[in-house]
Backbone of each chain as ProteinMPNN parsed JSONL, in Angstrom:
{"seq_chain_A": "DAGVIQSPRHEVTEMGQEVTLRCKPISGHDYLFWYRQTMMRGLELLIYFNNNVPIDDSGMPEDRFSAKMPNASFSTLKIQPSEPRDSAVYFCASSLGGVNTGELFFGEGSRLTVL", "coords_chain_A": {"N_chain_A": [[145.291, -155.275, 124.183], [142.09, -155.124, 125.646], [141.909, -153.696, 128.107], [140.891, -152.983, 131.427], [138.053, -154.621, 132.27], [134.783, -154.011, 133.537], [131.658, -155.052, 134.969], [128.293, -154.828, 136.082], [127.899, -151.776, 134.416], [126.198, -149.953, 135.481], [124.076, -150.265, 138.254], [120.908, -150.827, 139.744], [119.347, -151.382, 142.73], [117.362, -152.894, 145.229], [117.235, -152.31, 148.779], [118.623, -154.942, 150.764], [118.897, -156.729, 148.798], [121.06, -158.889, 146.873], [124.159, -158.042, 145.626], [126.255, -158.331, 142.877], [129.335, -157.575, 141.56], [131.683, -157.385, 138.756], [134.834, -158.18, 137.419], [137.371, -158.099, 135.04], [140.662, -158.466, 134.738], [143.665, -157.013, 133.295], [145.317, -159.016, 131.124], [148.089, -160.882, 132.412], [148.74, -159.229, 134.121], [149.529, -159.096, 137.626], [148.559, -158.203, 139.879], [145.517, -157.207, 141.497], [143.125, -154.815, 142.401], [140.378, -153.621, 144.448], [138.344, -150.718, 144.562], [136.5, -148.225, 146.282], [134.437, -145.374, 145.441], [133.293, -142.413, 146.894], [131.589, -139.257, 147.291], [132.01, -138.212, 149.68], [134.084, -139.819, 151.088], [136.01, -140.174, 149.374], [138.357, -142.078, 147.402], [138.477, -145.3, 148.279], [140.388, -148.007, 149.363], [139.403, -151.355, 149.136], [140.088, -154.086, 148.963], [142.786, -156.155, 148.026], [144.537, -158.342, 145.578], [147.128, -160.618, 145.063], [148.48, -162.429, 142.625], [146.205, -163.962, 142.476], [145.477, -164.369, 145.206], [143.976, -163.12, 148.168], [145.374, -160.362, 149.738], [145.178, -158.21, 151.447], [142.447, -157.381, 153.302], [141.429, -155.374, 154.702], [140.073, -153.109, 154.375], [137.569, -153.671, 153.645], [134.191, -152.858, 154.424], [132.317, -154.207, 155.962], [131.092, -157.352, 157.119], [129.397, -157.996, 155.186], [130.377, -157.557, 152.888], [132.148, -159.141, 150.286], [134.989, -160.683, 148.479], [136.291, -162.401, 145.673], [138.697, -164.205, 143.854], [138.922, -166.307, 141.704], [140.515, -167.058, 139.48], [143.013, -165.937, 137.215], [141.977, -164.184, 135.715], [139.57, -163.148, 136.352], [137.377, -161.711, 138.751], [135.368, -161.077, 141.61], [133.084, -158.927, 143.371], [131.101, -158.95, 146.019], [128.016, -157.856, 147.528], [126.056, -158.626, 150.209], [123.378, -158.675, 152.566], [122.514, -155.839, 150.56], [122.675, -152.256, 151.274], [121.349, -148.936, 151.457], [123.58, -147.231, 152.05], [125.574, -148.333, 150.733], [125.685, -147.266, 148.277], [127.549, -146.225, 145.595], [130.496, -145.692, 143.547], [132.259, -148.239, 142.33], [135.432, -149.354, 141.638], [137.623, -151.44, 139.768], [141.009, -152.356, 139.411], [144.209, -153.153, 137.771], [147.419, -154.262, 137.73], [151.037, -154.599, 137.323], [153.358, -156.0, 139.563], [156.381, -156.281, 141.676], [159.678, -156.377, 140.273], [158.733, -155.241, 138.086], [157.048, -153.193, 138.799], [154.314, -151.049, 138.117], [151.993, -148.458, 136.935], [148.529, -148.444, 138.054], [145.782, -149.759, 136.165], [142.721, -148.746, 135.418], [139.243, -149.968, 135.554], [136.101, -148.856, 134.044], [134.477, -148.511, 136.067], [131.61, -149.481, 138.35], [128.655, -148.2, 138.954], [126.614, -148.183, 141.577], [123.535, -148.249, 142.945], [121.529, -148.295, 145.674], [118.388, -148.547, 146.823]], "CA_chain_A": [[144.292, -155.64, 125.297], [140.865, -154.365, 125.994], [141.835, -152.962, 129.21], [140.174, -153.739, 132.609], [136.6, -154.662, 131.945], [133.877, -154.183, 134.719], [130.295, -155.202, 134.793], [127.619, -154.01, 135.07], [128.252, -150.357, 134.533], [125.081, -149.314, 136.304], [123.213, -151.303, 138.945], [120.049, -150.056, 140.746], [118.717, -152.443, 143.472], [116.629, -152.478, 146.589], [117.921, -152.66, 150.022], [118.537, -156.25, 151.179], [119.25, -157.61, 147.719], [122.394, -159.374, 146.702], [124.867, -157.36, 144.331], [127.691, -158.925, 142.354], [130.172, -156.761, 140.675], [132.553, -158.378, 138.306], [136.022, -157.602, 136.917], [138.36, -158.848, 134.254], [141.814, -157.671, 134.716], [144.311, -157.017, 131.961], [146.247, -160.24, 131.08], [149.418, -160.831, 132.658], [148.957, -158.394, 135.611], [149.506, -159.957, 139.036], [147.822, -157.457, 141.238], [144.129, -156.698, 141.251], [142.581, -153.92, 143.454], [138.908, -152.969, 144.264], [138.263, -149.54, 145.374], [135.087, -147.728, 146.249], [134.594, -144.102, 145.528], [132.153, -141.759, 147.15], [131.931, -137.81, 147.495], [132.526, -137.979, 151.198], [135.283, -140.46, 151.508], [137.035, -140.332, 148.198], [138.686, -143.566, 146.81], [138.912, -146.178, 149.484], [140.803, -149.467, 148.987], [138.517, -152.349, 149.934], [140.802, -155.391, 149.021], [143.666, -156.476, 146.795], [144.956, -159.637, 145.444], [148.287, -160.855, 144.198], [148.396, -163.813, 142.057], [144.775, -164.373, 142.959], [145.295, -164.586, 146.502], [143.711, -161.87, 148.923], [146.528, -159.999, 150.549], [144.59, -157.254, 152.483], [140.907, -157.034, 153.022], [141.175, -154.665, 155.968], [139.183, -152.092, 153.873], [136.085, -154.071, 153.424], [133.547, -152.164, 155.459], [131.629, -155.142, 156.882], [131.025, -158.854, 156.702], [128.301, -158.06, 154.106], [131.077, -157.466, 151.694], [133.214, -160.408, 150.071], [135.582, -160.674, 147.202], [136.919, -163.608, 145.172], [139.517, -164.007, 142.594], [138.991, -167.633, 141.429], [141.488, -167.408, 138.544], [143.84, -164.72, 137.031], [141.269, -163.435, 134.72], [138.242, -162.869, 136.861], [137.303, -161.128, 140.307], [133.975, -160.607, 141.929], [132.82, -158.203, 144.744], [129.684, -159.202, 146.427], [127.429, -157.231, 148.827], [124.802, -159.226, 150.745], [122.477, -157.809, 151.931], [122.818, -154.48, 150.29], [122.156, -151.213, 152.147], [121.582, -147.69, 150.865], [125.03, -146.438, 152.273], [126.696, -148.911, 149.931], [125.659, -146.748, 146.958], [128.923, -145.72, 145.279], [130.984, -146.173, 142.401], [133.11, -149.223, 142.489], [136.386, -149.548, 140.695], [138.641, -152.422, 139.703], [142.159, -151.894, 138.719], [145.041, -154.167, 137.897], [148.825, -153.933, 137.584], [152.229, -155.434, 137.499], [154.231, -155.827, 140.682], [157.694, -156.752, 141.601], [160.474, -155.582, 139.722], [158.029, -154.614, 136.987], [155.887, -152.323, 139.215], [153.91, -149.89, 137.342], [150.862, -147.908, 137.262], [147.327, -149.182, 138.043], [144.958, -149.63, 135.056], [141.353, -148.881, 135.99], [138.148, -150.108, 134.772], [135.354, -147.644, 133.86], [133.549, -148.491, 137.286], [130.261, -150.018, 138.22], [127.837, -147.38, 139.787], [125.768, -148.888, 142.409], [122.441, -147.422, 143.531], [120.776, -149.141, 146.578], [117.159, -147.791, 147.158]], "C_chain_A": [[143.132, -154.71, 125.451], [140.877, -153.536, 127.158], [141.154, -153.799, 130.405], [138.698, -153.489, 132.311], [135.807, -154.807, 133.33], [132.48, -154.299, 134.151], [129.514, -155.474, 135.902], [128.118, -152.593, 135.265], [127.434, -149.541, 135.547], [124.337, -150.439, 136.992], [122.207, -150.524, 139.953], [119.328, -151.427, 141.4], [118.087, -151.98, 144.678], [117.322, -153.036, 147.65], [117.573, -154.212, 150.339], [118.84, -157.302, 150.055], [120.751, -157.768, 147.612], [122.927, -158.593, 145.455], [126.129, -158.025, 144.151], [128.227, -158.099, 141.327], [131.264, -157.481, 140.09], [133.705, -157.605, 137.508], [136.906, -158.662, 136.117], [139.601, -158.02, 134.124], [142.663, -157.869, 133.378], [145.465, -158.265, 132.157], [147.56, -159.956, 131.337], [149.824, -159.947, 133.892], [148.798, -159.341, 136.746], [148.838, -159.383, 140.194], [146.394, -157.015, 140.589], [143.647, -155.993, 142.56], [141.075, -153.738, 143.24], [138.919, -151.905, 145.15], [136.757, -149.059, 145.208], [135.223, -146.101, 146.325], [133.261, -143.497, 145.724], [132.453, -140.27, 147.331], [132.534, -137.682, 148.821], [133.868, -138.673, 151.59], [136.3, -140.763, 150.446], [137.191, -141.603, 147.581], [139.3, -144.486, 147.962], [139.229, -147.475, 148.863], [140.033, -150.539, 149.809], [139.3, -153.576, 150.091], [141.624, -155.43, 147.925], [144.158, -157.805, 146.86], [146.215, -159.671, 144.861], [148.402, -162.23, 144.012], [147.201, -164.527, 142.54], [144.5, -164.649, 144.428], [145.105, -163.25, 147.438], [144.874, -161.574, 149.872], [145.961, -159.023, 151.777], [143.29, -156.94, 152.3], [140.533, -156.143, 154.142], [140.148, -153.378, 155.672], [137.927, -152.347, 153.586], [135.352, -153.67, 154.628], [132.791, -153.212, 156.504], [131.785, -156.498, 156.293], [130.019, -158.973, 155.517], [129.154, -157.993, 152.79], [132.014, -158.665, 151.581], [133.661, -160.244, 148.679], [136.393, -161.926, 147.014], [137.771, -163.365, 144.003], [139.798, -165.53, 142.155], [139.989, -168.045, 140.437], [142.002, -165.964, 138.08], [143.02, -163.794, 136.085], [139.924, -163.044, 135.194], [138.318, -162.585, 138.422], [135.77, -160.824, 140.476], [133.984, -159.875, 143.429], [131.463, -158.376, 144.989], [129.197, -158.356, 147.678], [126.133, -157.943, 149.217], [124.712, -159.367, 151.991], [123.084, -156.355, 151.562], [122.086, -153.401, 151.074], [122.325, -149.881, 151.377], [122.866, -146.955, 150.97], [125.914, -147.097, 151.477], [126.602, -148.202, 148.474], [126.996, -145.861, 146.768], [129.24, -146.142, 143.961], [132.235, -147.124, 142.635], [134.079, -149.602, 141.462], [137.168, -150.872, 140.891], [139.727, -151.816, 139.062], [143.116, -153.154, 138.935], [146.474, -153.507, 137.602], [149.655, -154.901, 137.631], [152.824, -155.063, 138.712], [155.629, -156.168, 140.559], [158.546, -155.847, 141.042], [159.925, -154.625, 138.578], [157.066, -153.412, 137.4], [155.643, -151.228, 138.41], [152.645, -149.206, 137.877], [149.623, -148.905, 137.309], [146.492, -148.882, 136.661], [143.515, -149.835, 135.574], [140.303, -149.204, 134.889], [137.323, -148.754, 134.646], [134.296, -147.602, 135.125], [132.095, -149.025, 137.112], [129.618, -148.955, 139.274], [126.688, -148.034, 140.356], [124.755, -147.981, 142.981], [121.572, -148.265, 144.404], [119.557, -148.256, 147.109], [116.654, -148.307, 148.568]], "O_chain_A": [[143.33, -153.498, 125.364], [139.987, -152.699, 127.307], [140.922, -155.007, 130.359], [138.211, -152.371, 132.139], [136.166, -155.645, 134.157], [132.141, -153.777, 133.089], [129.924, -156.296, 136.722], [128.738, -152.31, 136.29], [127.887, -148.661, 136.28], [124.009, -151.45, 136.371], [122.611, -149.741, 140.813], [118.854, -152.337, 140.719], [118.238, -150.839, 145.115], [117.948, -154.091, 147.545], [116.436, -154.662, 150.196], [119.004, -158.499, 150.291], [121.561, -156.992, 148.121], [122.269, -158.499, 144.419], [126.936, -158.258, 145.05], [127.612, -157.927, 140.275], [131.869, -158.243, 140.844], [133.481, -156.501, 137.01], [137.103, -159.822, 136.48], [139.594, -156.979, 133.468], [142.395, -158.728, 132.538], [146.255, -158.394, 133.093], [148.197, -159.071, 130.766], [150.901, -159.942, 134.486], [147.987, -160.266, 136.737], [148.605, -159.959, 141.257], [146.22, -156.586, 139.448], [143.766, -156.54, 143.657], [140.56, -153.702, 142.123], [139.368, -151.986, 146.293], [135.991, -149.379, 144.298], [135.988, -145.573, 147.132], [132.272, -143.805, 145.06], [133.637, -140.004, 147.536], [133.563, -137.024, 148.974], [134.661, -138.117, 152.35], [137.275, -141.493, 150.625], [136.186, -142.222, 147.231], [140.432, -144.362, 148.43], [138.523, -147.998, 148.001], [140.065, -150.55, 151.039], [139.282, -154.158, 151.175], [141.31, -154.828, 146.898], [144.244, -158.419, 147.923], [146.484, -158.74, 144.102], [148.429, -163.081, 144.901], [147.292, -165.671, 142.985], [143.422, -165.102, 144.812], [145.991, -162.396, 147.456], [145.286, -162.408, 150.678], [146.35, -159.163, 152.936], [142.911, -156.311, 151.312], [139.365, -156.145, 154.531], [139.55, -152.774, 156.562], [137.145, -151.444, 153.287], [135.733, -154.026, 155.743], [132.724, -152.989, 157.713], [132.412, -156.775, 155.271], [129.881, -160.056, 154.947], [128.663, -158.346, 151.718], [132.585, -159.145, 152.56], [132.937, -159.773, 147.801], [137.05, -162.451, 147.912], [137.576, -162.413, 143.247], [140.954, -165.934, 142.281], [140.368, -169.216, 140.425], [141.47, -164.944, 138.516], [143.47, -162.697, 135.753], [139.143, -162.594, 134.355], [139.131, -163.106, 139.185], [135.072, -160.383, 139.562], [134.702, -160.183, 144.381], [130.65, -157.95, 144.169], [129.895, -158.207, 148.681], [125.156, -157.798, 148.483], [125.552, -159.963, 152.664], [123.998, -155.832, 152.2], [120.955, -153.63, 151.502], [123.341, -149.703, 150.705], [123.218, -146.154, 150.105], [127.046, -146.622, 151.387], [127.38, -148.546, 147.584], [127.412, -145.016, 147.561], [128.478, -146.828, 143.28], [133.221, -146.621, 143.174], [133.664, -150.147, 140.439], [137.346, -151.347, 142.013], [139.568, -150.892, 138.264], [143.009, -153.972, 139.849], [146.582, -152.326, 137.273], [149.273, -156.032, 137.928], [152.856, -153.866, 138.998], [156.106, -156.348, 139.439], [158.353, -154.641, 141.191], [160.441, -153.571, 138.208], [156.421, -152.762, 136.577], [156.548, -150.497, 138.006], [152.274, -149.332, 139.044], [149.648, -149.991, 136.729], [146.592, -147.771, 136.139], [143.146, -150.896, 136.077], [140.371, -148.875, 133.705], [137.78, -147.693, 135.071], [133.398, -146.762, 135.166], [131.485, -149.036, 136.043], [130.1, -148.906, 140.406], [125.797, -148.432, 139.606], [125.148, -146.937, 143.501], [120.81, -149.015, 143.794], [119.81, -147.277, 147.81], [115.638, -147.829, 149.073]]}, "seq_chain_B": "AQSVAQPEDQVNVAEGNPLTVKCTYSVSGNPYLFWYVQYPNRGLQFLLKYITGDNLVKGSYGFEAEFNKSQTSFHLKKPSALVSDSALYFCAVRAVNSGGYQKVTFGIGTKLQVIP", "coords_chain_B": {"N_chain_B": [[151.79, -147.285, 158.792], [150.75, -146.408, 155.328], [150.09, -143.168, 153.671], [148.291, -140.584, 151.894], [148.255, -137.003, 151.383], [146.277, -134.482, 150.092], [146.038, -131.336, 150.036], [144.235, -129.544, 149.308], [140.921, -129.153, 148.166], [139.856, -128.063, 146.104], [141.353, -126.529, 143.111], [141.67, -123.357, 141.583], [142.33, -122.045, 138.42], [143.436, -119.682, 135.977], [143.026, -119.891, 132.54], [146.117, -120.461, 130.636], [147.633, -119.774, 132.427], [150.197, -121.106, 134.93], [149.915, -124.195, 136.641], [149.416, -125.752, 139.769], [149.216, -128.705, 141.713], [148.878, -130.018, 144.817], [150.573, -132.484, 146.686], [151.414, -134.63, 149.409], [153.007, -137.309, 151.126], [153.183, -140.279, 153.136], [155.158, -142.812, 154.096], [156.76, -145.991, 154.798], [159.958, -146.78, 153.893], [160.994, -146.775, 150.368], [159.18, -144.75, 148.181], [156.718, -145.473, 145.448], [155.355, -143.178, 143.403], [152.465, -141.566, 142.164], [150.53, -139.993, 139.763], [146.975, -139.4, 138.908], [144.291, -138.827, 136.675], [140.726, -137.971, 136.481], [138.064, -137.939, 134.701], [134.58, -136.869, 134.365], [132.294, -139.433, 135.295], [133.97, -141.465, 134.351], [136.844, -143.799, 134.58], [139.799, -143.772, 136.563], [142.724, -142.285, 134.996], [146.023, -142.736, 134.092], [148.614, -140.432, 134.635], [151.455, -139.914, 135.205], [154.467, -140.999, 136.822], [156.67, -141.513, 139.421], [159.498, -143.55, 140.165], [162.125, -144.092, 140.41], [165.395, -142.357, 140.128], [165.657, -139.392, 138.268], [164.251, -136.443, 139.828], [162.425, -134.855, 138.78], [159.677, -135.588, 136.889], [158.258, -136.238, 133.74], [154.945, -136.342, 132.202], [151.888, -137.457, 130.681], [149.93, -135.108, 128.496], [151.399, -132.854, 128.838], [151.893, -132.57, 131.653], [153.965, -132.429, 134.596], [155.906, -133.507, 137.4], [157.366, -132.962, 140.552], [159.538, -134.952, 142.64], [160.119, -134.689, 146.081], [161.978, -135.603, 148.391], [162.807, -134.873, 150.935], [160.809, -133.314, 151.926], [158.783, -134.913, 151.517], [157.017, -134.733, 149.285], [155.151, -134.443, 146.303], [154.321, -132.792, 143.986], [151.979, -131.971, 141.415], [152.414, -130.369, 138.211], [151.938, -127.936, 135.72], [153.146, -125.856, 132.981], [151.304, -124.118, 131.657], [147.993, -123.814, 131.829], [145.045, -125.497, 130.396], [141.614, -125.257, 129.46], [140.533, -127.764, 128.87], [141.933, -129.299, 130.841], [140.48, -129.319, 133.094], [139.367, -131.164, 135.808], [139.358, -134.038, 138.01], [141.946, -134.77, 140.145], [144.167, -137.138, 141.331], [146.536, -138.223, 143.547], [148.781, -140.828, 144.37], [150.479, -143.34, 146.334], [152.599, -146.144, 146.15], [153.799, -148.694, 148.026], [155.915, -151.158, 149.48], [154.716, -153.49, 151.718], [154.819, -154.844, 155.107], [154.58, -157.514, 154.522], [155.598, -158.027, 152.239], [154.318, -157.228, 150.125], [152.64, -155.106, 147.652], [150.946, -152.228, 148.31], [148.589, -149.83, 147.366], [147.741, -146.531, 147.918], [145.378, -143.913, 147.733], [145.173, -140.352, 147.438], [142.554, -138.103, 148.459], [141.899, -136.619, 146.321], [141.827, -133.792, 144.217], [140.05, -131.179, 142.869], [140.281, -129.608, 139.892], [139.846, -126.638, 138.444], [139.751, -124.936, 135.444], [139.756, -121.764, 134.399], [138.236, -119.95, 131.609]], "CA_chain_B": [[150.722, -147.247, 157.534], [150.957, -145.401, 154.398], [148.948, -142.246, 153.537], [148.527, -139.6, 150.966], [147.381, -135.932, 151.581], [146.11, -133.669, 149.026], [145.441, -130.34, 150.95], [143.389, -128.664, 148.549], [139.793, -129.674, 147.904], [139.898, -127.535, 144.647], [142.233, -125.502, 142.642], [141.185, -122.62, 140.294], [143.396, -121.199, 137.69], [143.097, -119.074, 134.663], [143.845, -120.532, 131.139], [147.159, -120.045, 130.153], [148.445, -119.692, 133.715], [150.771, -122.32, 135.382], [148.986, -124.643, 137.777], [150.097, -126.698, 140.8], [148.28, -129.437, 142.564], [149.941, -130.434, 145.866], [150.559, -133.882, 147.319], [152.437, -135.1, 150.205], [152.933, -138.674, 151.473], [153.852, -140.893, 154.312], [155.285, -144.256, 153.804], [157.894, -146.601, 155.227], [160.602, -147.323, 152.68], [161.074, -145.945, 149.19], [157.729, -144.954, 147.665], [156.431, -145.342, 144.047], [154.411, -142.102, 143.39], [151.678, -141.618, 140.857], [149.193, -139.048, 139.58], [146.044, -139.932, 137.969], [143.263, -138.029, 136.312], [139.436, -138.61, 136.413], [136.922, -137.078, 134.079], [133.294, -137.268, 134.885], [131.793, -140.809, 134.697], [135.169, -142.39, 133.88], [137.608, -144.444, 135.557], [141.111, -143.002, 136.716], [143.738, -142.489, 133.879], [147.491, -142.586, 134.611], [149.444, -139.252, 134.168], [152.836, -140.015, 135.442], [154.987, -141.702, 137.914], [158.127, -141.619, 139.907], [159.901, -144.959, 140.517], [163.488, -143.983, 140.797], [166.006, -141.68, 139.225], [165.496, -138.016, 138.205], [163.352, -136.116, 140.681], [161.532, -134.302, 137.866], [159.221, -136.581, 135.912], [157.312, -135.711, 132.781], [154.023, -137.183, 131.746], [151.05, -137.028, 129.463], [149.297, -133.758, 128.24], [152.222, -131.69, 129.406], [152.023, -132.485, 133.118], [155.197, -132.845, 135.133], [155.903, -133.522, 138.859], [158.708, -133.063, 141.115], [159.731, -135.554, 143.837], [161.024, -134.173, 146.995], [162.097, -136.642, 149.484], [162.967, -134.205, 152.35], [159.539, -132.598, 152.062], [157.8, -135.886, 151.241], [155.983, -134.119, 148.452], [155.154, -134.974, 144.941], [153.361, -131.807, 143.401], [151.667, -132.007, 140.087], [152.527, -129.087, 137.656], [151.963, -127.715, 134.222], [153.25, -124.566, 132.679], [150.104, -123.363, 130.973], [146.715, -124.742, 131.812], [144.044, -125.477, 129.222], [140.332, -125.466, 129.907], [140.422, -129.161, 128.932], [142.52, -129.878, 131.937], [139.571, -129.315, 134.22], [139.129, -132.63, 136.034], [139.684, -134.447, 139.304], [143.25, -135.188, 140.01], [144.535, -138.003, 142.345], [147.858, -138.525, 143.866], [148.813, -142.163, 144.884], [151.62, -143.985, 146.679], [152.625, -147.404, 146.237], [154.909, -149.182, 148.804], [155.851, -152.498, 150.047], [154.252, -153.689, 153.024], [155.61, -155.856, 155.924], [154.449, -158.94, 154.212], [156.392, -158.016, 150.974], [153.372, -157.038, 148.93], [152.627, -153.662, 147.331], [149.666, -151.671, 148.519], [148.481, -148.445, 146.741], [146.749, -145.712, 148.676], [145.178, -142.654, 146.992], [144.668, -139.203, 148.25], [141.19, -137.793, 148.424], [141.477, -135.929, 145.234], [141.717, -132.214, 144.156], [139.24, -130.793, 141.816], [141.121, -128.564, 139.046], [138.968, -125.877, 137.497], [140.617, -123.907, 134.663], [138.767, -120.612, 133.971], [138.535, -119.421, 130.354]], "C_chain_B": [[151.125, -146.068, 156.607], [149.777, -144.541, 154.141], [149.372, -141.37, 152.37], [147.754, -138.36, 151.39], [147.446, -134.973, 150.43], [145.282, -132.386, 149.799], [144.321, -129.624, 150.496], [142.143, -129.386, 147.848], [139.665, -129.325, 146.279], [140.901, -126.507, 144.334], [141.673, -124.625, 141.407], [142.407, -121.959, 139.763], [142.959, -120.653, 136.429], [143.866, -119.737, 133.57], [144.93, -119.832, 130.867], [148.109, -119.848, 131.277], [149.094, -120.904, 134.306], [149.83, -122.743, 136.464], [149.993, -125.636, 138.529], [149.096, -127.362, 141.599], [149.147, -130.183, 143.492], [149.597, -131.908, 146.351], [151.566, -134.053, 148.18], [152.114, -136.42, 150.66], [153.584, -139.1, 152.686], [153.956, -142.325, 154.036], [156.657, -144.77, 154.488], [158.699, -147.111, 154.04], [160.534, -146.438, 151.441], [159.74, -146.114, 148.434], [157.705, -144.965, 145.977], [155.183, -144.185, 144.088], [153.72, -141.916, 142.123], [150.83, -140.42, 140.843], [148.275, -139.674, 138.438], [145.091, -138.723, 137.744], [141.93, -138.593, 136.164], [138.517, -137.616, 135.826], [135.517, -137.667, 134.437], [132.916, -138.481, 134.31], [132.701, -141.654, 134.075], [136.099, -142.944, 134.968], [138.926, -143.52, 135.612], [142.061, -143.349, 135.493], [145.083, -142.056, 134.517], [148.111, -141.396, 133.802], [150.827, -139.383, 134.092], [153.137, -140.681, 136.72], [156.452, -141.423, 138.265], [158.439, -142.844, 140.597], [161.262, -144.597, 141.198], [164.152, -143.061, 139.808], [165.704, -140.086, 139.255], [164.242, -137.567, 138.924], [162.165, -135.523, 139.869], [160.979, -135.293, 136.636], [158.127, -135.778, 134.97], [156.235, -136.832, 132.292], [153.074, -136.809, 130.709], [150.504, -135.582, 129.784], [150.217, -132.648, 128.855], [152.425, -131.536, 130.826], [153.442, -132.929, 133.525], [154.902, -132.919, 136.698], [157.203, -133.801, 139.38], [158.583, -133.909, 142.42], [160.659, -135.008, 144.69], [161.052, -134.854, 148.21], [162.136, -136.017, 150.906], [161.494, -133.559, 152.742], [158.388, -133.78, 151.955], [156.78, -135.39, 150.487], [156.124, -134.641, 147.012], [154.081, -134.153, 144.159], [153.333, -131.99, 141.965], [151.817, -130.542, 139.479], [152.384, -129.038, 136.191], [152.097, -126.209, 133.974], [152.149, -123.66, 132.224], [148.829, -124.168, 130.819], [145.896, -124.4, 130.789], [142.685, -125.727, 130.057], [140.006, -126.985, 129.95], [141.12, -130.0, 130.107], [141.751, -129.854, 133.137], [139.052, -130.754, 134.512], [139.467, -132.818, 137.505], [140.958, -135.183, 139.327], [143.576, -136.084, 141.394], [145.965, -138.331, 142.365], [147.977, -139.865, 144.62], [150.157, -142.462, 145.267], [151.517, -145.48, 146.701], [153.82, -147.968, 147.023], [154.73, -150.547, 149.255], [155.701, -152.72, 151.323], [155.088, -154.641, 153.918], [155.705, -157.202, 155.297], [155.275, -159.063, 152.747], [155.41, -157.676, 149.783], [153.191, -155.623, 148.726], [151.199, -153.224, 147.433], [149.625, -150.225, 147.864], [147.321, -147.694, 147.378], [146.619, -144.534, 147.83], [144.775, -141.601, 147.897], [143.195, -139.065, 148.017], [140.726, -137.137, 147.113], [141.351, -134.434, 145.307], [141.091, -131.996, 142.705], [139.945, -129.518, 141.021], [140.075, -127.876, 138.168], [139.757, -124.718, 136.815], [139.515, -122.83, 134.074], [139.075, -119.977, 132.631], [138.923, -117.894, 130.476]], "O_chain_B": [[151.676, -145.03, 156.973], [148.631, -144.958, 154.313], [150.515, -141.36, 151.913], [146.6, -138.556, 151.77], [148.507, -134.69, 149.873], [144.09, -132.462, 150.095], [143.509, -129.13, 151.278], [142.397, -130.201, 146.962], [139.427, -130.157, 145.404], [141.271, -125.696, 145.183], [141.281, -125.165, 140.372], [143.298, -121.441, 140.436], [142.059, -121.242, 135.83], [145.05, -120.07, 133.628], [144.843, -118.605, 130.829], [149.317, -119.763, 131.056], [148.401, -121.909, 134.145], [149.105, -121.972, 137.093], [151.02, -126.152, 138.087], [148.193, -126.721, 142.136], [150.051, -130.905, 143.072], [148.455, -132.366, 146.367], [152.678, -133.661, 147.824], [150.925, -136.737, 150.61], [154.438, -138.408, 153.238], [152.961, -142.998, 153.769], [157.568, -143.968, 154.693], [158.138, -147.842, 153.224], [159.984, -145.342, 151.559], [159.244, -147.192, 148.107], [158.638, -144.485, 145.333], [154.176, -144.369, 144.772], [154.322, -142.089, 141.063], [150.459, -139.9, 141.895], [148.634, -140.25, 137.411], [145.09, -137.756, 138.506], [141.891, -139.737, 135.71], [138.236, -136.568, 136.408], [135.383, -138.847, 134.763], [133.084, -138.724, 133.115], [132.31, -142.532, 133.306], [136.064, -142.531, 136.127], [139.086, -142.62, 134.788], [142.165, -144.494, 135.055], [145.177, -141.145, 135.34], [148.131, -141.356, 132.572], [151.435, -139.039, 133.078], [152.283, -140.913, 137.576], [157.294, -141.138, 137.413], [157.745, -143.209, 141.546], [161.458, -144.795, 142.397], [163.616, -142.912, 138.71], [165.515, -139.578, 140.36], [163.203, -138.194, 138.716], [161.013, -135.694, 140.268], [161.653, -135.676, 135.68], [157.344, -134.914, 135.365], [156.561, -137.991, 132.035], [153.365, -135.93, 129.898], [150.554, -134.998, 130.866], [149.727, -131.622, 129.328], [153.027, -130.56, 131.274], [154.044, -133.745, 132.827], [153.865, -132.482, 137.195], [158.01, -134.603, 138.909], [157.681, -133.666, 143.221], [161.821, -134.803, 144.339], [160.161, -134.681, 149.043], [161.599, -136.544, 151.88], [161.202, -133.37, 153.923], [157.223, -133.556, 152.286], [155.63, -135.541, 150.902], [157.147, -135.209, 146.63], [153.073, -134.708, 143.723], [154.357, -132.145, 141.299], [151.406, -129.582, 140.131], [152.68, -130.005, 135.489], [151.391, -125.387, 134.557], [152.198, -122.457, 132.477], [148.612, -124.99, 129.928], [145.897, -123.282, 130.273], [142.678, -126.303, 131.145], [139.336, -127.463, 130.865], [140.891, -131.197, 130.279], [142.234, -130.306, 134.175], [138.441, -131.429, 133.683], [139.827, -131.854, 138.181], [141.095, -136.165, 138.598], [143.198, -135.638, 142.477], [146.561, -138.677, 141.345], [147.199, -139.997, 145.564], [151.058, -141.92, 144.627], [150.535, -146.049, 147.178], [154.922, -147.642, 146.581], [153.623, -151.064, 149.408], [156.483, -152.204, 152.122], [156.051, -155.204, 153.399], [156.676, -157.942, 155.456], [155.52, -160.162, 152.249], [155.737, -157.856, 148.61], [153.582, -154.878, 149.625], [150.325, -153.756, 146.748], [150.643, -149.533, 147.873], [146.163, -148.111, 147.386], [147.604, -144.115, 147.222], [144.156, -141.81, 148.94], [142.631, -139.944, 147.365], [139.544, -137.059, 146.777], [140.856, -133.868, 146.282], [141.503, -132.494, 141.658], [140.11, -128.468, 141.642], [139.504, -128.486, 137.264], [140.285, -123.78, 137.411], [138.56, -123.161, 133.372], [140.185, -119.459, 132.511], [139.221, -117.25, 129.471]]}, "name": "protein", "num_of_chains": 2, "seq": "DAGVIQSPRHEVTEMGQEVTLRCKPISGHDYLFWYRQTMMRGLELLIYFNNNVPIDDSGMPEDRFSAKMPNASFSTLKIQPSEPRDSAVYFCASSLGGVNTGELFFGEGSRLTVLAQSVAQPEDQVNVAEGNPLTVKCTYSVSGNPYLFWYVQYPNRGLQFLLKYITGDNLVKGSYGFEAEFNKSQTSFHLKKPSALVSDSALYFCAVRAVNSGGYQKVTFGIGTKLQVIP"}
């Protein structure tokens, strides 16, 4: 397997624009997590899914943020409208759960810069 | 609510010396504990985990960690540090929440600097 794949790797946009980040988890994994990393706040859990269903979105900072997982092989994180304070590295990770609970496998991240 | 504390922002150690990166956790029920390493401009990479069994777990690159239930700690250790170990280290806890789902919470990270 190619691992968790995220796109784009880098995104520079202007305030007010819509941003969509994409993630392809490892095949067969039933959990998918979205994290945001900043120097000030470290690694923050935004939302996670189990079997494509959102379980906990309490970490999503505002209504401007939304995430979907239409099928087991694809998830998006959308910011609309974007603001400079959204600048961060966004990571997607997937894993097995239940009796096969294991480690998270991370993508390489999407570095977002909002001007 | 579950949480992870990494009390040191940075740990400096001389090459060849033993290293310890500290982690304590708070969780209801039995925890699954993990250590990850992050190199610049990369995603997090798994080092080792404690699920059950022996309290001392061994992982990649010569790292090990000891689970201490009474102290709710899971410190990362290595007998002899290498310059190439310099990176950002994250401790994480995974536990089942009230809904039966598994949430994963990370510490803020500790920067390890190995001095030649």
